[in-house]
Phi, psi and omega in degrees: 000162185293152170305152185306322183290345179246006183299317183293316179295319179297319179296322179293323181284315189255346176054231183282003175255021179297320179297322178295319176298323176298320177296321176296317177301320178296321179293323176294318184287342181252276182298326179297320177288313181304320183274002178078018181271336177228133177291143181300332178288346181278341188300322179292343182239027180301316183294308185291311190276333187244297186293305182290319181301320177281321186296329182292346174299335183297342179298336185246017178251126183295157178298136175073009182294152169269139186228135170245126178255117185266131182068050191298330180062244180270006177106025181246116009262001190302312179294320179301317179293324178295323177291312183289330188228082181294351177282344182277148173253113193241135174244126179261122180250119184212130186278336189267136185299317183295330179283315179296327176299316179296316181297318177302316181295318179299313180304317180290313185294325181267357179057049182271087183281005175258014185237139171240137175250128176237127174272121178164168174277156182305315184291341181280341184254004176297132184092337175266331187230134173215140185216164175290322185230135170243127183245156175199147181221133176049048186256303186193175174299155191299324182292314179293319180299315179296324178297329176277320194266320185300325177297343181269350181267143173291153174300131187090350174282187187218148167262125175247109184249118175289123183228180181257202186293339183268020185302317183296320177295324180291322177297316179296321180293327186249019182302316182294321180295318180298318178296318181295335180272003179101003180286148179244238182300134177239129181229136171266118184248151179242110184260140177086019177301133183088347178254315180230152180226115001281161176293164176287132179263122183234126172272122184251110181248119176279132174278114185271328185205159176277134178238130178271121181285146176291145179298140177084006184257012182297149180263167172290171182295162190291349175254010176077021181289131180232017178151192177094297179253134183294146180286319187063199178263004184093147180231125185245133175246106186267123177219120182234155177288000000 
């Protein structure tokens, strides 16, 4: 369970699913560390830096929304959102086999029937996956991130990118690129104010229009994978509510 100083914030985020969030934290601290998905130095701050920081994003996601989490890694923020919000229908997109194996196990162990795991790069699932909300955390610069994520959002949908303190500067720097990729209104939001300090900084990009990418312009996967583990054809674990 969360440390005492974060108990109130954790309860506010996860409600009656707090124990389930605790089980996920244990998996991150054990198998996640063993498999190299979480650094051992992160274990003392899993709740503050990872679970609560990701969970407060749920404040700005509509009820019943479909969500695609790009470059899920150990499941941040996708698994956290699935625990906090069982009303969401979530697809985790991750290219590396060792990560998707972990995600599949977490989905089974926590009985998250609102989660689907897809092994593949973001650009490989365009046309197969479309969602109201596309999320990403600690993945890439905003222009590259939008290039991977906006094609997976429905027109009128949104990209929610967890960013750091320089989010506003990054938005200003990449404003033209976001527009060229079909982005419209961009807002920097602060989630969890009054619960965590500092609050989570989220860049919220509305997808205004569909843009057809030029052939041969695909990007590398959202976690920067360039080899090592074979891509295969992708492996899907379908679980729906």
